[in-house]
KETI-349538 format. One record per residue: x, y negated, z of N, C-alpha, C in turn. Coordinates in steps of 0.02 Angstrom, whole numbers, plus 32768, in hexadecimal, padded with zeros to 4 digits. Each point is the difference from the previous one (the first is absolute). Layout:
REM KETI-349538
XYZXYZXYZ
...
***
This chain:
REM KETI-349538
B542F03BE1767FCC800E80307FE780487FF5
8008802C80327FED80467FF77FB480098006
7FEB80407FF37FB9800F7FFE7FDF7FF48044
8021801380367FE27FF880437FF27FB78010
80307FD67FF07FF77FB8800E7FC97FE37FD4
7FFE80157FC17FCB7FE87FD37FBC8014801A
7FFA803F80167FC08018801A7FEC7FDA803F
80327FF2802B7FF17FDB803E7FE87FB97FF0
80217FE07FD17FED7FBC7FED7FBB7FFF7FE0
7FF280317FD57FBE80037FE17FCA800F8034
8012802980327FD1800E80367FF17FC28029
80347FD7800B7FF57FC180257FD27FD27FD9
80097FFD7FBD7FD47FD67FD77FB780168007
7FF580427FFF7FBC801B80097FE67FF18046
802B800780337FEB7FF380457FED7FB8800A
80257FD27FE27FF07FB980077FBC7FF17FE1
7FF4801C7FC57FBE7FF77FE17FC9801E802A
800E803A801F7FCD8021802A7FEE7FD5803D
80337FE580217FF47FD8803C7FD77FC17FEF
80157FDD7FCB7FDA7FC47FED7FBA80137FEA
7FFA80377FDA7FBD80177FEB7FD58016803A
801F801C80337FDA8015803B7FDF7FC48021
80277FC980067FE47FC4801E7FC87FE37FD5
800C7FFC7FBE7FCD7FE57FD27FC2802C7FFF
800A80427FFF7FC6802E80007FD97FFD8041
80237FF880387FDD7FFC80407FD57FC18004
801A7FC97FE57FD97FC280017FC080077FD8
800180287FCB7FC580067FD47FE280468003
80088020803A7FE9804580077FB480077FFA
7FDC7FC9800C7FB680037FFC7FE880017FB8
802B7FEE7FD17FEC7FFF7FBA7FFB80487FE5
7FCF800B7FD47FF780427FE3803680107FCD
8002803F7FEA803080167FCE7FF87FD97FC0
80387FE57FE77FFE7FD97FC27FE77FB98008
7FF67FEA803D7FE67FBC800C80377FCE8011
803D8018800580387FD2800E803680097FCC
80237FC97FF2803280017FCB803C802B8010
80158001803F803B802680137FFC80148049
8018803C800D7FFF80198045803E8029800D
7FF98033802A803880298016802480217FC5
7FDB80227FD4802080237FC9801F7FD07FCD
7FDC7FCA7FF180197FD17FCD80427FE08016
80037FEA803E803D7FE18018803980328006
7FF0803E8013803480348001801D800A7FBB
7FD580027FCE8016800A7FBC80287FC37FE6
7FEC7FC4801680257FC47FEB80468002801D
80078013804080428006801D802A80347FDC
7FE180397FF0802480347FDB80127FE87FBA
7FD37FDB7FE1800D7FE57FBD803C7FD18001
80037FD48032803A7FD48007804080278008
7FFD80378028803B802A8008801580227FC0
7FD080177FD8800F80217FC180207FCE7FCF
7FE37FC47FFD801F7FCE7FD580477FEF8018
800A8002804180437FF6801A803080377FE9
7FE7803E8000802980387FE880127FF77FB7
7FCE7FEB7FD9800C7FF87FB880317FC67FF2
80037FD1802F802C7FC57FF680448009801F
8010803C801A8041800B801F80397FF47FD0
7FF280087FBF80357FF57FCF80117FB87FF5
7FD97FD3801D800D7FB97FFA7FCD7FD97FD8
7FCB80227FE87FCD7FDE7FD87FCC7FE1802E
800D7FC480177FD17FDE802E7FC17FE77FDB
80047FFB7FBD7FC67FE97FDA7FC680328007
8011804080087FCD803380087FD87FF58040
80227FEE80367FDC7FF2803F7FD37FC37FF8
80197FCD7FDF7FD77FC47FF47FC180117FDB
8006802B7FCC7FC580147FD97FCF8026802C
8019802D802A7FD58026802C7FDD7FD38033
80257FD0801A7FE37FD180307FC87FD77FE1
800C7FE47FC57FCE7FD77FDE7FC2802A7FEF
800B803D7FE67FC8802B7FED7FD68013803D
8022801480357FDC8013803D7FD87FC5801B
801F7FC580017FDE7FC580187FC37FEE7FD5
800680077FBF7FC87FF07FD37FC68030800B
800E804180057FCB8032800B7FDE7FF48042
80277FF580367FE27FF480427FD87FC08000
80197FCC7FE07FDC7FC07FFE7FBC80087FDF
7FFC80297FCB7FC180097FDD7FCC8021802E
8014803580227FD18024802C7FED7FD6803D
80317FDC801D7FF17FD7803B7FD47FC57FEC
80097FE67FC27FD47FCA7FE87FB880187FFC
7FF5803E7FE67FBD801B7FFD7FE2800A8045
80298019802E7FE9800980457FEE7FBD8021
802A7FCD7FF37FF37FBE801C7FC17FE17FE4
7FF1800B7FC07FC27FE77FE37FC3801F8021
80058041800D7FC78023801E7FF37FE88048
80357FF480257FFA7FEF804780087FB6800D
800A7FD77FCB800A7FB88007803B7FF38030
803780227FF2803C7FFE802B803A7FE37FD8
80207FCC801B80377FDF7FDD80458013801D
80028032802A803F8014801F802F80217FCE
80407FEE80028032801E7FD5802E802F8027
7FEE800E803E802D8027802B800D80457FE5
7FCB80237FE9800880447FE8802D80027FC2
7FF87FCF7FD4802B7FFD7FC480497FF58013
800D7FD1802C80457FF38016801C803D8023
7FD68021802A8017803C8023801480377FCE
7FDB80067FC9801080317FCD80437FF07FDF
800B7FC07FF0803F7FEC7FE1803B800C8030
7FF57FF080408035800B8031800F804B8006
7FCC802A7FFE800980488004802A801A7FC6
7FF37FE87FC4802780147FC6804A7FEC8009
800B7FC3801580457FE78008802480278037
7FDD800F8037801F80268036801180467FE9
7FD5801E7FD7801080427FE580407FFE7FD6
80077FCD7FD6803D7FF97FD8803D7FF2802C
7FF77FD6803480377FF1802D8017803D8026
7FD1802C80138011803D80248030802C7FD7
7FF97FFE7FBE802A80297FD580417FDC7FEE
7FFC7FC07FF2803A7FDB7FE680287FDC8036
7FE17FF0803980227FD78032800B80238042
80037FD88034800A801A80447FBF801B801B
7FFE804080127FC2801E80197FE97FE08041
802F7FEC802A7FED7FE0803F7FDD7FBE7FF4
80187FDA7FCF7FE07FC17FEF7FBB800C7FE4
7FF880327FD67FBE80107FE37FCF80158037
8017802A802F7FD5801780367FEC7FC6802E
80307FD580107FF17FC7802B7FCF7FD07FDF
800A7FF37FBF7FD17FD47FDC7FBB801F7FFD
7FFD80427FF97FBF80227FFF7FDB7FF98042
8024800980377FE17FF880427FE77FB88009
80297FCF7FEB7FEB7FBA80057FC17FF37FD6
7FFD801D7FC57FC67FF67FD57FC1801E8020
8006803C801B7FC6801F80217FEA7FD7803C
80317FE680257FEE7FD6803A7FD97FC27FEC
80167FDF7FCB7FDC7FC57FE87FB980117FEA
7FF980397FE17FBD80157FE97FD38014803A
801D802580307FD8801B80377FEA7FCB8031
80297FCC80097FF07FCD80327FDE7FC37FE1
7FD7800C7FCF7FDC7FC97FDF7FD77FD88031
7FD7802280297FD37FDC802E80277FD88033
8036801E801A80297FDD803180207FC27FE2
801C80077FC580227FC87FE07FCF7FC97FED
7FC580147FE67FCE7FCD7FEF7FE57FDD803E
7FF9802880377FEA7FE1803E80337FCE801A
804080117FF880357FD280157FFE7FC07FD7
7FF680077FBE7FFB7FC67FD47FC57FD38013
7FC9802180147FC57FD98012800A7FD88040
802D8018802B800A7FDF8041803A7FCF8000
802D80067FCF803B7FD680007FEE7FB97FEB
80207FD0801D7FF37FBA7FF080377FE57FD2
7FF47FC57FE580327FE27FD480417FF38026
7FFA7FE9803E803C7FF280288029803F800A
7FDE8039800A8024803F800B802180187FBF
7FDE7FF87FC8801E80137FC0803C7FD37FF2
7FF97FC0801080387FD27FF6803B8014802C
7FF2801B803B80358017802C802780397FE1
7FDC802F7FE0802280377FDF802C7FE77FC7
7FE77FD07FDA80277FE37FCA803D7FDB801B
7FF77FDF803980387FDC8020803580328015
7FEC8038801D803080338015802880197FC4
7FDC800D7FC8802280177FC380317FCC7FE6
7FEC7FC08000802C7FCB7FE8803D7FF9802E
7FF58004804180387FFB802F803280387FF6
7FE6803B7FF1802B803C7FFB802380057FBE
7FDB7FF77FC9801B80107FBE80187FC37FD9
7FEF7FC3801780177FC47FDD80327FD9802A
7FEC7FED803D802B7FD68029803D8026801B
7FF5803D8019803780248021803D800B7FD3
7FF880167FC1803C800B7FD780277FC07FF0
7FDF7FC6800680217FC17FEF802C7FE58038
7FF78018803D80247FE580398046801F8005
80327FD880138045801B800780058031803A
802280377FF580088033803380437FF88023
80097FC88022803D7FF180257FF17FCA8035
802A7FFD80337FF87FCE803480107FBB7FE4
7FD87FCF8014800A7FBC7FE680137FCF8037
800A8017803D80117FD4803780458014801B
80217FD280248044800E801A8003803A8031
7FC7800F80218000803480337FEC80457FE4
7FF080037FC17FED803F7FE07FBF801C8018
7FD27FD580177FC18017801C7FC780007FCE
80027FD37FCF7FC77FF87FD28011801C7FBB
7FE080367FEE8004801D7FBE7FBB7FF87FE0
7FF87FD37FCF7FBD7FF27FE47FDB803E7FE8
8023802E7FDF7FE0803C7FE77FE5802B8039
802A800B80327FEB802980397FCA7FDD8029
80067FBE80087FCE7FDA80257FBB80057FDE
7FFF7FF97FBF7FC080037FDC7FE480478000
802D80327FFC7FEA804580037FDF80108043
801D7FE780367FE3800B80427FBD7FDC8005
7FFD7FC37FE57FC17FDA80017FC980267FDB
8011801D7FC67FD080287FDA7FE9803C8029
802F802180217FF0803B80287FCF7FEF8038
800E7FCB80247FD37FEC80367FBC7FEC7FE6
7FFF7FD97FC97FC17FEA7FE37FD7803C7FE8
802180327FE37FDD803B7FE87FE38028803A
8027800880357FE78023803B7FC37FDC801D
80047FBD80047FC97FD9801A7FC180087FD5
800A7FFF7FBE7FC780057FD37FE180468004
8029803480077FE6804480077FD68005803F
80187FE180377FD88000803D7FBE7FDC7FF7
80027FC87FDE7FC27FDA7FF37FCE80287FD7
801980217FCB7FD380287FD57FE4803B8027
802A801F802A7FE9803980277FC87FEC8030
80077FC680207FCC7FE7802C7FC07FF37FD9
80077FE27FC67FC47FF07FD87FDD803E7FE8
802780327FE97FE1803D7FE67FE080288039
80218001803B7FE4802680387FC07FE08019
7FFD7FBD80007FC47FDC80167FFB7FFC804B
7FDC7FCF80197FF87FF780487FDB80398023
7FDA80277FD97FDA8037801E802F8036801C
803E80017FEA8030802F801C80137FEF8047
7FF17FC48014800E7FEE804680397FD08008
7FFD7FDE803880327FCD800F8046801D8007
8005803C801B8043801C800D802480107FBF
7FDC801E7FD0801F80107FC080177FC07FDE
7FD57FCD800080127FC07FE1803D7FE18023
80028005804280397FE48025804080257FF0
7FFD80437FFE803B80277FF1801A7FF17FBA
7FD27FFC7FCF80147FEF7FBC80197FB87FFD
7FE37FD5802A80177FBB800280477FFA8019
801780338026804680018015803080067FC6
7FE880177FC7802A80007FC4800D7FBA7FE7
7FD27FD3800F80067FBB7FE980237FD68035
7FE17FFB803B801D7FD980367FDC80128041
80248020802E7FE2801080407FF37FC18029
80257FCB7FF37FF37FC180237FBD7FE27FEB
7FF180047FBF7FBF7FE87FE87FC8802A801D
800A804280037FCE802C801E7FF57FEE8049
80367FF380247FFB7FEE80477FD67FC18009
800F7FCD7FDA7FDA7FC180067FB780097FED
7FF3802A7FCC7FBB800B7FE97FD880248035
801B8036801B7FDC802780337FFB7FDB8042
80337FD880107FFD7FD8803D7FC87FCD7FFC
7FF57FE57FC47FC97FD07FF77FBD8023800B
7FFA80407FED7FC28026800B7FF6800F804A
8037800380267FFC801480467FD57FD08029
80027FC07FF17FDA7FD080287FB5800A7FF8
7FEB80157FC47FB9800C7FF47FEB80478010
8030802C800D7FF18046800E80298016803D
7FF47FE180388028800C803C7FFC80498017
7FC880227FF27FF980458016802680317FD4
801A7FE87FC98023802C7FD1804C7FF48000
80197FE7803780487FF18004802B803D7FF3
7FEA803A801A8027803D7FF6800580127FB7
7FC97FFB7FDC800080107FB8802C7FCF7FDA
7FFA7FC0801080287FCD7FDE804A8008800F
8010800E803F8046800B8012801B803E7FDC
7FD780347FFB8014803C7FDC800E7FF27FB6
7FD67FD67FE1800C7FEE7FBB80417FDA7FF8
800F7FD2802F803E7FDA7FFC803D802D8009
7FFC802F802F8037802F800A8009802E7FC4
7FC980137FE08005802A7FC380247FDA7FC9
7FF07FBF7FF880227FD87FCD804A7FF88011
80107FFC804180467FFC80148026803F7FF0
7FE0803A800A8021803F7FEF800D80057FB5
7FD07FEA7FD8800980007FB780387FD07FED
80037FC6802380367FD07FF28045801E800B
80078025803780418020800D801180337FCA
7FCE80277FEB800C80307FCB80117FDD7FBE
7FE07FC77FF5800D7FDA7FC380487FE67FFF
80187FE7803880457FE88005803180397FF2
7FF1803A801B802C803A7FF6800280157FB7
7FC680007FDF7FFD80147FBA80247FCE7FD3
7FF27FBF800C80207FCD7FD8804C80008009
8016800B803E80488005800B801D803C7FDB
7FDC803880008017803B7FDE80057FF77FB5
7FD47FD87FE280037FF47FB980417FDD7FED
80177FD3802B803B7FD87FF08041801B801E
7FFA8022803A803D801480237FF0803D802C
8011803B7FE77FF1803E8024802580048043
803C7FE4800380268001803E7FDC7FD98037
7FE57FC67FEE7FDB7FD880317FC180248015
7FDC801E7FD07FC380258011800F803A802F
803780237FF480128038802B800F7FE88047
80227FC6800580107FE680427FC27FE78025
7FCF7FE87FDB7FC37FE5801F7FCA8035800A
8008803A7FE17FCA80317FFE7FE780158045
802E8012802D7FEA801A80427FE07FC9802A
801F7FC5800A7FE07FCE802A7FBD7FE67FE3
7FFE7FF37FBF7FC17FE67FE37FCA80367FFF
8013803E7FF17FCF80367FFF7FE4800C8046
802B7FFC80337FE9800980457FD07FC98015
80117FC27FEF7FD57FC780117FBD80057FDB
800380127FC07FC380057FD77FD38038801B
801F803780147FD88038801B7FDC7FEC8040
80247FDB802C7FE07FEB803E7FC87FCE7FF3
800B7FD27FD17FCB7FD07FEF7FC480247FE2
800C80307FD47FC980257FE17FD980288035
8024801F802E7FE0802580367FD77FD2802D
801D7FC680117FDC7FCF80297FC17FE87FDC
80057FF47FBF7FC67FEB7FD97FCA80348003
801380407FF87FCF803680017FDD80048043
80267FF880377FE3800380437FCE7FC7800A
80137FC37FED7FD37FC780097FC280067FD5
800880177FC37FC680077FD47FD180378019
801D803780187FD78036801B7FDA7FEA803E
80217FD9802A7FDF7FE6803D7FC77FD07FEF
80097FDC7FCA7FCB7FD17FED7FC080257FF0
8007803A7FDF7FC7802C7FF67FCD7FEA7FCE
800D7FCC7FD97FD07FE87FCF80257FEF7FBF
7FDA7FFE7FC9801F7FF17FBF7FE57FBE7FE7
802C7FDA7FDE7FEB7FC17FE07FFA7FC88031
80017FC37FE67FFA7FC480287FEB7FC87FD2
7FD97FD1801A7FEA7FC87FD7803C7FD87FE9
7FFC7FE87FC380367FD77FE6803780267FDD
7FF680437FF7803480277FDF800E7FE77FBA
7FCD7FE67FDF80097FEA7FBB80337FC77FFA
80117FE18038802F7FC87FFD804880187FFF
800B80408004804480198009802480097FBE
80377FDC7FF78030800A7FC97FDE800B7FBD
7FD77FD27FEC7FE180047FBD801A7FC97FD2
80337FDE8015801D7FCC7FD68039801E7FD7
7FFF7FF27FBF8032801B7FD480457FE68014
802F802C801580417FE8801680307FF27FC6
7FEE80167FC3802D7FFB7FC87FF37FC07FD8
80007FC880227FFB7FBF7FE080467FE67FF4
80097FDB7FC980427FE87FEE801E7FD68038
7FD67FD7802080187FD680378019802B803A
7FDC8037800E8014802C8037804180247FEE
800580177FC2803C80237FEA803D7FD28005
7FF97FC37FE780387FD0800280107FEC8048
7FCD7FFA8029800B7FEF8047802980378022
7FED803F7FF480268036801F804780027FE4
80077FF57FBE80437FFF7FE3802C7FCA801F
7FE27FC5800C80267FCA801F801480118048
7FD1801E8025800F80148045803780358000
7FFA80317FD3803280357FFD80447FE47FEF
80037FD17FD080407FE27FED801E7FDA803A
7FD57FDA802580197FDA8039801C802E8036
7FDB8036800E8017802E8034804180237FEB
800280157FC0803D80217FE8803C7FD28003
7FF57FC17FEC80377FCF800280157FF28048
7FCE7FF7802C80107FF380468025803B801F
7FEA803D7FEF8021803C801B804880057FE7
800A7FF07FBF804380037FE4802E7FCD8020
7FE87FC2800880297FCC801E800F80108049
7FCB801580248009800F804880328039800A
7FFB80327FD5802D8039800880487FEC7FEF
80097FD57FCE80447FEC7FEC80207FD38035
7FD87FD88023801B7FD180318005801E8046
7FC9801F80167FFE801980458001804C8006
800080227FC77FFF804980037FBB801A8012
7FFF803880247FC1802180107FD27FD7802C
801C7FD7802D7FD57FD9802D7FD57FCE7FDA
801B7FE37FCA7FD97FD27FD77FC780247FDD
800B803C7FE97FCC80277FDF7FC780108030
8010800E803F7FCD800E80327FD47FC3800C
801F7FC480007FD97FC3800A7FCF7FF57FC6
8018800B7FC47FD57FF97FC57FC780338004
8010803D80167FCD803480067FC97FED8031
80147FE380387FD07FED80347FD07FCA7FE6
801C7FCE7FDD7FD67FCB7FE57FD3801A7FC9
801A802A7FD37FD9801C7FCA7FC580298019
800A802480377FCC802B801A7FC37FDC8018
80057FBF800C7FC57FDB80167FCA7FFE7FC9
801480087FC17FD07FFB7FCA7FFE803E7FD4
803A801F7FF4800380347FCD803880308011
7FF8803F7FEA80338033800B802480127FBF
7FDB80017FCA801B80197FC0803D7FD97FE9
7FFE7FBE800580377FD77FE6804280128020
800280058042803E80118023801680487FF1
7FCF802E8002801180477FF4801D80097FBA
7FE27FDF7FD0801980077FBB80427FDB7FF6
800B7FCB802680407FDE7FFD8038802E8019
7FF38022803680328030801B800A80397FCF
7FC980197FE3800580377FD080297FEC7FC3
7FFF7FC07FF180227FE77FC480497FF0800C
80178006803E80467FF1800F802E80377FE6
803F7FEF7FF2802E80317FE38008803F8029
80017FF980428007803B802B7FD27FFA803C
7FEA803980197FD38002803A80298009803F
7FF87FD2803080248004803F7FCE800A8039
801B801480397FD58008803B7FDF7FBE8012
80237FC87FF67FE37FBF800E7FC77FF07FD0
800680157FC17FCA7FF67FD07FC280278013
8009803E80157FC8802880177FE17FE1803E
802A7FE9802E7FE67FE0803D7FD97FC17FEE
80157FDC7FCD7FDC7FC37FEB7FBA80117FE7
7FFA80377FDB7FBD80147FE97FD48012803C
801C8024802F7FDA8013803C7FEC7FC38029
802E7FCF80057FEF7FC280237FC77FDC7FDD
80047FFD7FBE7FCC7FDE7FD97FBC8022800A
800080437FFD7FC28026800A7FE57FF58046
802D800180317FEA7FF780457FE37FBB800D
80217FCC7FE67FE77FBC80087FBC7FF97FDE
7FFA801C7FC47FC17FFC7FDC7FC780228026
800E803B801D7FCD802580257FE97FD9803D
802F7FE280247FED7FDA803B7FDE7FBE7FED
80187FE17FCA7FE17FC17FE97FB7800B7FEE
7FF0803A7FE27FBA800E7FEF7FD58006803E
801C801780377FDB8002803F7FEE7FB98016
802F7FD37FFA7FF47FBA80127FCB7FE17FD3
8005800E7FBE7FCE7FE67FD27FBB801B8010
7FFD804080107FBF801F80117FE47FE28040
802C7FF480317FEA7FE1803F7FE27FBB7FF2
80247FD87FD87FE97FBC7FF27FBF7FFF7FD8
7FF880307FD27FC680007FD47FC68029801C
800F803780237FCB802D80157FF68006804A
802A7FE080287FF680038048803580298024
80037FF780418034801F80297FF9804C8001
7FC3801A80017FF780498004801F80237FC4
7FF27FE67FC4801C801D7FC4804D7FF87FFF
80187FC5801280487FF480008025802E8030
7FE68007803D8022802B80317FFE80497FEC
7FC880157FE27FFA80467FEA8034800F7FCB
80067FD37FD08032800A7FCB80477FFB801B
800A7FD2802F80437FF7801C801880408021
7FD5802180258013803E8022801580367FCF
7FD6800C7FCE800E80357FCF803B7FEF7FD3
80057FC27FE980377FED7FD5804380008025
7FFF7FE9803F803D80028028801880488009
7FD1802E800C801280468007801D801C7FC0
7FE27FED7FC7801980177FBF80477FE77FF3
800C7FC0801080437FE47FF680328020802F
7FEB800F803D802D8022802F801380457FE6
7FD180237FE3800E80427FE380327FF97FC6
7FF77FCC7FD7802D7FF57FC880477FF38018
80067FD5803480437FF1801B801F803E801F
7FD8802880238019803D801E801980307FCB
7FDA80057FCA8015802D7FC980417FE87FE1
80067FC07FF7803D7FE37FE3803C800A802E
7FF57FFC804180378004803080148048800F
7FCF802E7FFF800D80438019800D80347FCA
7FE97FF27FC2800880327FCB803D7FED7FD6
803680268004803D7FEE7FDC7FF67FFD7FB4
7FD180267FE67FF780057FB87FEB7FBD7FE0
7FE37FD480297FE87FC27FE380317FC88008
803A800D801F80327FCB800A803680087FCB
80157FC77FE3803280017FCA80467FFC801C
***
């Protein structure tokens, strides 16, 4: 290791200590000189100290770094203990931050500088966002925490145990891929739920509806349609919210397809993007015409935790059934059978069929057409659901805009050669 590299690494160690110390010093900037155990200069020196011990240990003497770490920790613990006694503070954050700073300084010299820099940024983020993180903890419920643990168990325990091969004669069901897709959908749903909860109903019905499209635009449609009967004068706003959730749904399908199959996403990009753009524009027009913000009953919108084990297993079962039906239909009847499955699936859900097509060995024009059929059926079905739940005015309004969006999608698929396989 030449002199320039050593100097760069030692400079990084000092910079990491400076950044962490800057955050710690800013938090306690109201304290007078000598009234705090550690601040900007102390943390900078700790980072530099870790780097120097790293330099001294380049010959392979790791015991020296251990001695430096223990000594630094003991000295910092003594001063922080005195500060805690004076202020009746039991927090160990500053002590841990000091120890992390020392280790990062040593890592900057002995290890990968990119890893040291990334870990430093993560450490500063955890320190700086104390209020936000504590506020999140104060608002989270046991059910929501259990959901996070369930996601971790599904991902890191159950997924590696499943066989990564087809287990049916038609080659449609791969347990590993099926469970991975189920995790992906459940995670997207939970992110949408958390986003709605953090944003709060004060952000307005439209924001909640759009975020609800990450979970289920069909659920959003039924929820807002139920509000329509009690808020007949707000039909435009409610229809705009439903259209916004539909636009998000189309974007969600495109993103999920892209995660699993870039070829499918490329083929769907133009028709789905065109339909989503028209729905988003229609939503904006209706909301602007309504001319008012908020509506009674907003608190009822999508506040149920979607990441329940029963819901996850239910979706997994639906996805498996659709994938199996699509595989059988395609092997017996070819593309026409897949279109029939797509039409039936669209009455309730879009993701299962879209992900089934994305999971197929090759993407065909018929597979892309099946996704478009599923999306189209789902969009029109939501108009019928809204009509039944919220009245003819809401249903007809949605039917006009959704039919136009689907017509644009079909035109894009038919007229733009780039989207045809």
